[in-house]
C-alpha positions in Angstrom: 23.4 2.1 19.4 26.3 1.7 17.5 24.1 0.9 14.7 22.6 3.8 14.7 25.8 6.1 14.9 27.3 4.1 11.6 23.9 5.0 9.6 24.0 8.8 10.8 27.6 9.2 9.9 27.4 7.4 6.7 24.3 9.8 5.8 26.3 12.9 7.0 29.2 11.8 4.8 26.9 10.9 1.7 25.4 14.2 2.4 28.3 16.3 1.8 29.2 14.4 -1.6 25.7 15.1 -2.8 25.8 18.6 -2.2 29.0 19.0 -4.2 27.6 16.5 -6.7 24.6 18.2 -7.2 26.1 21.6 -8.3 28.3 19.9 -10.8 26.1 17.5 -12.6 24.1 18.0 -15.8 22.9 14.2 -16.1 19.8 12.8 -16.2 17.5 14.2 -13.1 16.6 10.7 -11.9 20.1 9.6 -12.4 22.8 12.7 -12.0 25.0 10.8 -9.3 25.6 7.7 -12.1 29.5 7.8 -12.0 29.2 7.8 -7.8 26.3 5.1 -8.0 28.4 2.6 -10.7 31.1 2.6 -8.6 29.4 2.0 -5.0 27.6 -1.1 -6.9 30.9 -2.3 -8.1 31.9 -2.0 -4.4 28.9 -3.5 -3.3 28.7 -6.5 -5.7 32.3 -7.5 -5.1 31.6 -7.4 -1.3 28.5 -9.6 -2.0 31.1 -12.0 -4.2 33.4 -12.3 -1.8 32.0 -12.4 1.3 28.1 -12.0 1.6 27.0 -14.8 -1.0 29.4 -17.6 0.2 28.5 -16.7 3.8 24.8 -17.0 2.9 25.1 -20.2 0.9 26.9 -21.5 4.1 24.0 -20.7 6.2 21.2 -22.1 3.7 23.5 -25.3 3.4 23.5 -26.0 7.0 20.3 -24.3 8.2 17.3 -27.0 7.9 14.7 -25.6 5.7 12.1 -25.6 8.7 14.8 -23.4 10.9 15.7 -21.1 8.0 11.9 -20.2 7.7 11.5 -19.8 11.2 14.4 -17.1 11.5 13.1 -15.5 8.5 9.7 -15.3 10.5 11.3 -14.3 13.7 12.7 -11.2 11.9 9.6 -10.9 10.0 7.5 -10.2 13.2 9.9 -7.9 15.1 9.6 -6.0 11.6 5.8 -6.1 12.0 6.4 -3.5 14.8 7.7 -0.9 12.2 4.9 -1.4 10.0 2.2 -0.9 12.6 4.0 2.4 13.6 4.2 3.5 9.9 0.6 2.3 9.3 -0.2 4.8 11.9 1.5 7.9 10.6 0.1 7.2 7.2 -3.6 7.0 8.8 -4.2 3.4 7.8 -5.6 3.0 10.8 -7.6 -0.1 10.0 -4.7 -1.8 8.6 -3.1 -0.9 11.3 -4.9 -2.5 13.5 -5.1 -6.0 11.6 -1.2 -5.6 11.6 -1.1 -5.2 15.3 -3.5 -8.6 15.7 -0.7 -10.2 13.5 1.8 -9.3 15.6 0.3 -10.0 18.9 -1.1 -13.3 17.5 2.6 -14.4 16.1 4.2 -13.4 19.2 2.0 -15.3 21.3 0.9 -18.5 19.5 3.6 -18.6 17.1 6.3 -18.5 20.0 7.9 -15.1 19.6 7.1 -15.0 15.6 9.2 -18.1 14.6 5.7 -19.6 13.2 4.0 -17.3 11.2 0.2 -18.0 12.5 -1.4 -15.0 11.5 -0.9 -16.1 7.8 -3.0 -19.3 8.5 -5.8 -17.0 9.8 -5.8 -14.7 7.2 -3.6 -12.1 8.7 -1.3 -11.6 5.6 2.1 -9.4 5.9 2.0 -5.9 4.7 5.1 -3.8 3.6 5.2 -0.5 5.4 8.2 1.6 6.2 9.5 5.0 7.1 10.4 6.0 3.3 6.6 5.3 2.2 5.6 7.5 5.3 7.9 10.4 4.0 6.6 9.7 0.4 3.0 9.8 1.7 3.4 12.9 3.7 4.8 14.9 0.3 8.9 14.4 0.7 10.4 13.9 -2.7 12.2 10.8 -3.4 15.0 12.6 -4.9 17.3 11.3 -7.4 18.7 7.3 -7.4 21.7 6.8 -4.9 23.3 3.6 -4.3 25.1 3.7 -0.7 28.2 1.2 0.2 27.1 -1.7 2.2 23.6 -0.4 2.1 22.7 -0.8 -2.0 19.9 1.0 -3.6 18.4 3.9 -2.4 17.5 7.7 -2.8 18.1 10.7 -0.4 14.6 10.2 1.2 15.5 6.3 1.4 18.4 7.4 3.6 15.8 9.1 6.0 13.9 6.1 5.9 16.4 3.7 6.6 17.4 5.9 9.7 13.4 6.3 10.6 13.0 2.4 10.3 16.5 1.6 12.5 14.8 3.9 15.2 11.6 1.8 14.8 13.0 -1.5 15.3 13.7 -2.9 18.7 16.8 -4.7 17.9 18.5 -1.3 17.9 18.0 -0.9 21.5 19.1 -4.6 22.4 22.4 -2.7 23.6 20.6 -0.7 26.2 20.0 -3.9 28.1 23.0 -6.1 27.0 26.2 -5.3 25.1 26.4 -3.6 21.9 27.5 -7.4 20.3 24.1 -8.6 20.9 22.2 -6.2 19.0 25.3 -6.2 16.0 24.9 -10.0 16.2 21.1 -9.7 15.7 21.3 -7.5 12.7 24.0 -9.7 11.1 22.0 -12.8 11.5 19.3 -10.7 9.8 21.5 -9.8 7.1 22.7 -13.2 6.3 19.3 -14.9 6.5 17.7 -12.1 4.1 20.6 -12.7 1.7 20.0 -16.3 1.9 16.3 -15.9 1.1 17.5 -14.0 -2.1 20.0 -16.3 -3.4 17.9 -17.8 -6.3 16.1 -14.0 -7.1 19.5 -12.3 -7.4 20.8 -14.9 -9.6 17.9 -14.7 -12.0 17.9 -10.8 -12.0 21.6 -11.1 -12.9 21.0 -13.6 -15.9 18.6 -11.8 -17.3 19.7 -8.0 -17.0 21.7 -6.8 -20.1 23.3 -4.0 -17.8 23.2 -4.9 -14.1 23.3 -1.5 -12.9 20.2 -0.3 -15.0 18.0 -3.2 -13.9 18.9 -2.8 -10.3 18.3 0.8 -10.3 15.0 0.8 -12.3 13.6 -2.2 -10.2 14.2 -0.3 -7.4 12.6 3.1 -8.3 9.5 1.2 -9.8 9.2 -0.9 -6.6 9.2 2.1 -4.1 6.8 4.3 -6.4 4.6 1.0 -6.5 4.8 0.8 -2.6 4.1 4.7 -2.0 1.2 4.6 -4.0 -0.2 1.2 -2.7 -0.1 -0.1 -6.4 -2.2 2.5 -7.4 0.2 4.4 -9.7 -1.1 7.7 -11.6 -1.1 7.2 -15.2 0.1 10.9 -16.0 3.1 10.3 -13.6 6.1 10.3 -15.3 9.7 9.4 -13.6 11.4 12.6 -14.4 9.0 14.3 -12.0 11.0 14.1 -8.6 10.5 17.6 -7.8 13.8 18.9 -7.4 12.6 22.7 -7.8 9.9 24.2 -5.8 6.5 23.4 -6.8 3.0 25.3 -5.8 0.9 22.3 -6.7 -0.3 19.9 -4.0 2.7 17.4 -5.0 5.1 20.0 -3.3 2.9 20.4 -0.4 3.1 18.4 3.2 0.5 16.3 3.8 -1.0 12.8 3.3 -1.8 13.2 -0.6 -1.0 11.0 -3.3 0.7 11.2 -5.8 3.5 12.9 -3.5 
């Protein structure tokens, strides 16, 4: 519950900042809060350089590869609960059935998910989250936003993050034990994810002429790709973030694509 309270407070604080920024910004509609975003990214980069990256490198050094993979599989299996719920919310019932079978197989035969047995029998991992669900139901993404500690996002992404937290069983571990247990599990998951992305982040940083622009474009393109399940309309441009009222189908609530 401590994690839910933290996310809610951050979301509320950021919401006030965004309302003020929205009234004063005349910048690119895709990135009107660039000043805030660059400052937040610098903060996150420094936090990563001095804390997260050294911890992740130490974790990767002491963890045997099979154990590292097992921990990643365990948290991926827990994440599949949220994937299943978002499948159903997006009316993807066939995929939801497959993801449900994947969760059951890995939980039982894969020893609580430490072994990805489902992948061995052609039940692949799907990537569905509440941000995608909101997009499918017509909620506009809004402009790019970098969150302290959490990284690249959008206003819709903040709502998605809160929804994903509500769907994650780890959030409720505190009901049955101390809050430290829930915080510890989230911490291990964060370190494990950072360790898994050490090589990717290094390559991206070396390839980017402007690190900020690189990660912004990569994030926005990935979210658009995921919401549309890879079927991105050719006539849809990035400037269509639907900030004004729109009487077209894009502005109505419902499971339509594009959103």
